[in-house]
C-alpha positions in Angstrom: 92.3 85.7 85.7 91.9 88.0 88.7 94.7 88.2 91.2 93.6 89.3 94.7 96.4 90.1 97.2 96.2 90.3 100.9 98.7 92.5 102.9 99.1 94.1 106.2 102.2 95.4 108.0 100.6 94.5 111.4 100.4 90.9 112.4 97.3 89.4 114.0 94.7 91.2 112.0 93.2 88.2 110.4 95.0 88.5 107.0 95.4 84.8 106.4 92.0 83.9 107.7 90.5 86.6 105.3 92.5 85.0 102.4 91.3 81.5 103.3 87.6 82.5 103.8 87.6 84.3 100.4 89.3 81.4 98.5 87.1 78.7 100.0 83.9 80.7 99.4 84.9 81.4 95.8 85.7 77.7 95.3 82.3 76.8 96.8 80.7 78.4 93.7 82.6 76.1 91.5 85.6 78.3 90.4 89.1 77.1 90.5 91.4 79.0 93.0 95.1 79.0 93.4 96.4 80.3 96.7 99.9 81.5 97.0 101.2 81.3 100.5 104.0 83.9 100.7 103.7 84.1 104.5 107.1 82.8 105.9 105.1 80.6 108.4 103.1 79.0 105.6 99.8 78.8 107.5 97.9 78.1 104.2 100.2 75.2 103.3 99.5 73.7 106.7 95.8 74.0 106.2 96.1 72.3 102.8 97.6 69.2 104.4 94.5 68.7 106.5 91.5 66.7 105.4 88.9 68.6 103.5 90.6 70.8 101.0 88.4 71.1 97.9 89.9 69.6 94.8 89.4 73.0 93.0 91.8 74.7 95.4 95.6 74.5 94.9 98.0 75.9 97.5 101.5 76.9 96.6 104.1 77.7 99.3 106.1 80.6 97.8 109.7 80.3 99.2 111.8 82.2 96.7 110.8 85.8 96.6 112.6 86.2 93.2 110.1 83.7 91.7 106.7 85.2 92.8 106.1 87.0 89.6 106.5 83.8 87.6 104.4 82.0 90.2 101.5 84.3 90.0 101.6 84.4 86.2 101.6 80.8 85.9 98.7 80.4 88.5 96.5 83.0 86.8 96.8 81.1 83.5 95.4 77.8 84.9 92.9 79.0 87.6 89.8 81.3 87.7 91.1 83.2 90.7 94.4 83.7 92.4 94.6 84.7 96.0 98.0 85.7 97.4 98.7 85.9 101.1 101.7 88.1 101.6 104.1 88.4 104.6 103.4 91.4 106.8 106.5 93.4 106.2 107.3 95.5 103.1 109.5 93.5 100.8 110.5 93.1 97.2 108.2 90.0 97.1 105.2 92.2 98.3 105.9 94.9 95.6 106.3 92.2 92.9 103.0 90.6 94.0 101.1 93.9 94.0 102.4 94.8 90.5 100.7 91.6 89.2 97.4 92.1 91.1 94.0 93.3 90.2 92.9 94.0 93.8 94.6 94.5 97.0 92.8 93.9 100.3 94.1 95.3 103.6 92.6 93.6 106.7 92.3 95.9 109.7 90.7 95.7 113.2 89.0 98.5 115.1 91.9 100.2 116.9 93.9 103.3 116.3 97.1 101.3 116.2 95.7 99.1 113.4 94.6 102.2 111.5 98.0 103.7 111.7 99.7 100.5 110.6 97.1 100.0 107.8 98.0 103.5 106.5 101.4 102.1 105.6 99.8 99.3 103.5 97.6 101.8 101.7 100.8 103.8 100.8 102.6 100.6 99.5 99.6 99.8 97.3 99.5 103.4 95.9 103.2 103.2 95.1 102.7 99.9 93.3 100.0 101.6 91.2 102.4 104.5 90.4 105.1 102.0 89.4 103.0 100.1 87.0 101.5 103.3 85.7 97.9 102.5 86.4 96.1 102.6 89.7 95.8 99.4 91.8 92.2 99.1 93.2 92.3 98.4 96.9 89.9 98.2 99.9 90.2 97.9 103.7 88.5 94.8 105.3 87.3 95.1 108.8 88.0 91.8 110.6 87.2 90.3 114.0 84.4 92.7 114.4 81.5 92.2 116.8 78.8 90.4 115.1 76.2 93.1 116.0 76.7 96.8 115.2 75.3 97.5 118.7 78.5 95.9 120.2 80.8 98.1 118.1 83.1 100.0 120.4 83.8 103.8 120.2 87.3 103.1 118.9 85.9 100.9 116.2 83.4 103.4 115.1 86.1 106.1 115.0 88.4 104.0 112.8 85.6 103.3 110.4 84.7 107.0 110.4 88.3 108.1 109.7 88.8 105.7 106.8 85.7 106.9 105.2 86.7 110.6 105.7 90.1 109.7 104.1 88.4 108.3 101.1 89.6 104.8 101.8 87.3 102.2 100.2 85.9 99.6 102.5 84.4 96.2 101.9 80.9 96.6 103.0 80.7 93.3 104.9 83.0 93.1 108.0 84.2 89.7 108.9 83.0 89.0 112.5 84.9 87.3 115.3 83.7 83.7 114.7 84.9 80.4 116.1 84.0 78.8 112.7 86.7 81.0 111.0 89.3 80.0 113.5 88.2 76.4 113.0 89.1 76.5 109.4 92.9 76.1 110.6 92.3 73.8 113.5 89.7 71.5 111.9 90.6 71.9 108.1 88.3 71.9 105.3 85.7 74.6 104.6 82.8 76.1 106.3 80.5 74.0 104.2 81.8 70.8 105.6 81.8 71.9 109.3 79.0 70.8 111.5 77.3 72.4 114.5 79.1 69.8 116.7 82.4 71.4 115.5 81.7 75.0 116.2 79.0 77.3 117.3 77.0 79.9 115.3 77.9 78.0 112.0 75.0 79.3 110.0 75.8 82.9 110.8 79.5 82.3 110.0 78.5 80.9 106.6 76.2 83.8 105.8 79.0 86.3 106.8 81.6 84.6 104.7 79.2 84.4 101.6 78.4 88.1 101.9 82.0 89.0 102.2 82.9 87.0 99.0 80.1 88.6 97.1 81.3 92.1 98.0 84.8 91.3 96.8 83.5 89.8 93.5 81.3 92.9 93.0 84.3 95.1 93.5 86.1 93.2 90.8 83.2 93.4 88.5 83.1 97.1 88.9 86.4 97.5 87.2 89.2 96.0 89.2 90.0 93.4 86.6 92.4 94.9 84.0 
């Protein structure tokens, strides 16, 4: 089954939030999902301990980097999808996870610093593809973006243009800066279970998350699953 890995050498870009949104939205369609939490802070494992975790989502805290290949292999044999949230720095664990992946997603925010750091992640992904002797599909994910294109800053537009000029694939749907997305970690559960009393602009967040999920699944269907 497909293994989707999130990585970014820069902290604070929304990597774990992106992983959780994707996993919960896939699970909302009825598919089983294993999330492998390979971030040393184990934010997904903490989320899983709160009320509201769907029964078709399993979260595994990955502590031993020497075991991640076996962990991913076992997970993809029992679940429809595997989502891996890697630590930020380059490591043997990150390389091993990428070798087992069908798609790598690199979250990025709209600043020149984020773009420079993301370039390191793209290089790691390409090297993993070389090591396994077949390309590893990847795409950038724009996160914490203004909800309206009219509010995009000059820096943000420049980053997107530079990525496009460099031939870096991008997920068409940007994940907006939403209180509902942050609320997944403070409240627990999924967007489907939140109420308007919990967070604002909930319907917009749900639409945004579902569109992002559909874009990722479409990318897989285009040939990322090998």
